[in-house]
Each structure stands twice: as C-alpha cells, then as structure tokens.
N, C-alpha and C positions, 0 to 999 in steps of 0.2 A: 453547573452542564448535568440539566436534567435533560435525560432521554426514556425516559416511560410512556411517551408515546410514541416512541421513533423505531423506523427499523433503518440499522446499519447493517451494509456488507462489506465482510472482507475478504479480499483474495490473498492466498498463501496462509491464513489461517492458522495451520499446523506446525509452522514456524517456531520458532524464540518470540519475535518481536509479533506475532499473528497469535499466537498464547496470552503476551502480556496484554495485545490490544482487547481480545474480545474479553478476557475478564476488568476491565476498565469500563467496557461498555456497558456491562449486564452486570456491573457493581453499581451505576448507574440508572438499571431499567430499560434497556435497550433489549431490542428485539435484535435475532442476528443470524444472519444470512452467514455460513461458515465456508467459505470455498479452498479448497486444495484440490492438489491431481489425483488424489485417490481416498477413496471412503475411510479405507484403512487408516491413512494416517489423519484422517478425523476423527477416529475412536480412539485411538490412542491415543492424542492429547487432547480430547476432550470426555471421552466416553461412550455417555448415547448422548439424543439429538433429546429433546426437550420443548414444550409447548412454547418455548419462548428462543425454542436454537435451532436450526435447520443447518444440516450438512448438505453442504450443495459439492458437490466432488465434478469437475470439470477440469476437459484440456482449453485452458485457458489462450491457445492458438488458435482453436477449432470457434469462430464464429457461434456455427449453429448453436453450441456445445452451450455457449457462452450465453446466447438468447434465450437457450429452453431456461435452463440456471431460475433467469431473472424472470422470466414468465412463471413457471413456480413458485418464487419468491413473492412476487406482486398475488399471486394466488392464495398463497396462505395468508401473507401481512397487512396483504392491501398496496404497499406501497414500497419503497426502499428510501427513505431521506436522506442516510450520507453513504456512499463508496470510499472505502480506505484502499487502498493500489498497494497491496504491501509485497505482490509477487516479485520476485528478483534473485540477482547472483551473481557473485562476484569471480571475477578472475584477472589473474595480473602474471606477468614475469616474463614478457616477451619485446624486444623494441616493436615499431607500429611499423616499420618494414620489411619486420619478420612477422608478425603476427597473421596466422594462414585465416582463410576467408571462413572455416567454420565457426574458429570462434569470436569473430566478428558479429559474425550471424548468430552465435548462441548467446550475446550478452543483448544486443538489439531486440531478438525472441523474450528471454527472459525478464529485461527489463524494461521494455518500449510498446513491444505489438501486445503482450499481454494484459497490460496498461490500456492502448487502444481499444481492444475486445470490449475488455469490462466495462468502458466509457461510452463505446458505442451502442452499446444493450441497455444502457442505464440513461444515461439523457435524456432519451425523450419522453423516459418515464415521470425525472424530475421537470420535464420543460411542462407536460401536461398539470403537473401537481402545481406549479410553478412559485417551488422550492427545493432545495438540497443540498447537498455540500460535495465536494469530493477533495481524500487528501491522498497527496500521492506521497513517494518518497524514494529523491532525489539522494542525495551524497555531497557531503560538506568539499569530498575533493573533485568533486565534477565543479569546480570553480573556475579552474584553469589547466591547464596539460599538466599533467604529472608521468614522467616517465616510468614506461615498462606496463603504464595502466590503461594503452591508451583507448583499449575499447570497450573497458568499463566506464574512463570519464565520459567517451563519446555519449555511451548509450546515458548515462547520467545526466549529463547536459544536454541532451534532447527531452527528456521527465521538467529538467525545470522549463524549458522555453515550450513544452506540448502545457505545461499548466499556465502558464504564463499566456498563452493564445486561448485555449478551451475559457480561461477566466473572460478575457477580454471581449470572444464570445457569450459569454453565458451570465455574465452580473447582472446584466438587466432586464434576463428573464429569472431572477432570484436565486440564482446558485453561482454557490459560492466555489472556488476551487485555489487550495494552495497545495504546497509541496513543502514538505520537510527535510532539512540537509544534516542528516547525521552523519560523525565524525564514525569510527569502530565500535562496534556495540558487543558489548561483554556479555558472550554467550559461550557457553563450553566447549564448541568448536573454535571459537579465536582464542580463546585461553591455551586451546592442546598446540593450535595452529603457533602459536606466538607466547613460548614458557616466559620467554625473557619480559617482557614486557611489563607494564604494571596497569592493570586493570580498575584499578582507582580512576586511572586518566581519561576510559574509556565512557559511552553513555549507557547505563543500564535500560533494561527492554520497557523498564515497568515507566522509567521517566519518560523515553522516548511515545509512550503508549499517551501521556498525560496529554504532550504535548499536542498530537494526530486528534486525540477525544475534545481537547480546544477548540481547533481550527474548525473541528465536523459540528461541532453547539452553536446554538441560538446566540452566546456570546460572541461568537466571530463575526456576525454578519455583515459586519463594515470592511473586512480584510479579507480582499480580493489579488490573487496573484501574487503572494506572498513567497518566496523561500526561506524559510526561515530555520536559522542554522542550532544542531542540537547539540552542544559540545562536551556535556558531562561537567563533571568535579561541582554536580548541584551541591 
C-alpha cells in the first residue's frame, strides 16, 4: 500500500479515527488534506502544516466551503486520489417515535450530508483524472434496526446504500467506492462512557485505519461497493 505519489483527503481528521487514518497514510508517503471544523482542532491534533500536510478547516454542511477547500487542495497537490469520509457522530437513547426532529436531522447532517458535500466536490476531479478511491464509514449496527438507535442506524444505513450507489455509477470511470462497518471503536470517550465494558472486544482506531487504507489503495482496485465489517479481536 504505497501512497507516495498520491494525495488523500480525510474528513473528521482531528478525531480519534482521523488521527489514526492520517498517520497510516502518512507512513505510506501520502500527501494529506486534513479536514475538520476548526483550524485549532487540527493544530492540536497534528501540530503544524508541512510540505505534505495541508490543514483544511471547513463547514462540511456548506457546499461552497467544501468546494473551496477542494480547489485549494488541487491547486497545491495537483489532484485528490482518495477521499476518506470519516466525519460522523453517534446518538441513542430514545425510541424512534419519541426522537425529536432535531436528533434525526443531526444524525443525517453529520453522517450523511457531510459525506455528500465532500463527494460532490471531489468526484468531478476524480472523473477528470480517470481514477480515484472513496472510503466511507458506516456502522456494523446499521445492517439492521436496533432499539433506541433509530436515527443513528437510519443514517448509517443510508451511508451503505449511498456507497453502493456511487460504486455502481463510478466503477466504470476508474473510481472505487467502498465503506467499512466498525463495531465500537476503542477511544478514550467510549471507555469513559462505558466503564464496565471490555474494550479488548472493540476496534482499535489503528486497525480500522489499516482497513480504510487498504480499500483506498491500488491493491483494492478490483473491489467495488463493499460494506466491510471491521469487528475487532484482531
């Protein structure tokens, strides 16, 4: 998985998974476009920009903001070879019929609409180049309904269907689109929220990052529209 001649854009880059994904691609030589809501979060996560690392603070719900960051990235690195849509969020605890509209909207905003905005901005560039890879983050739980998780499961289910649709539309244009379906990710926040759970059964961010890097690599060029479960205990 050599990325020395490639540019990778990562949304949600300042989060736990984003940092692991950025490190994984950087170790393989990729130029990085690191996207998050605030420049300060990127600075706290990565220190400073470098020749091969560009910070791109942007509102992923604002198409103009996303278009501008993609244009700046292409101006700097020449192209975007891979897009990793990691931006997302989780919320649960209310029955579907009791979940307020704001919670449904929040789950679809952070998990689906951010993905769509980034994809709209990047795909035309990939089509022009004749190649590219997109990796989305769904959820293992989204393969079926689950009690008290309606809005989250619905949003992540949409990610899977969007991934399949994009794959069907783009595979003949040289673009691979796939997604990963992690179970609980082993983060400090999840450990604090679930102190009685056994984190050894969760997914390490570094392991999930390896799966994402594989799907974005040339080695996965024959893989299209896959929703890959990543369930830990590696």
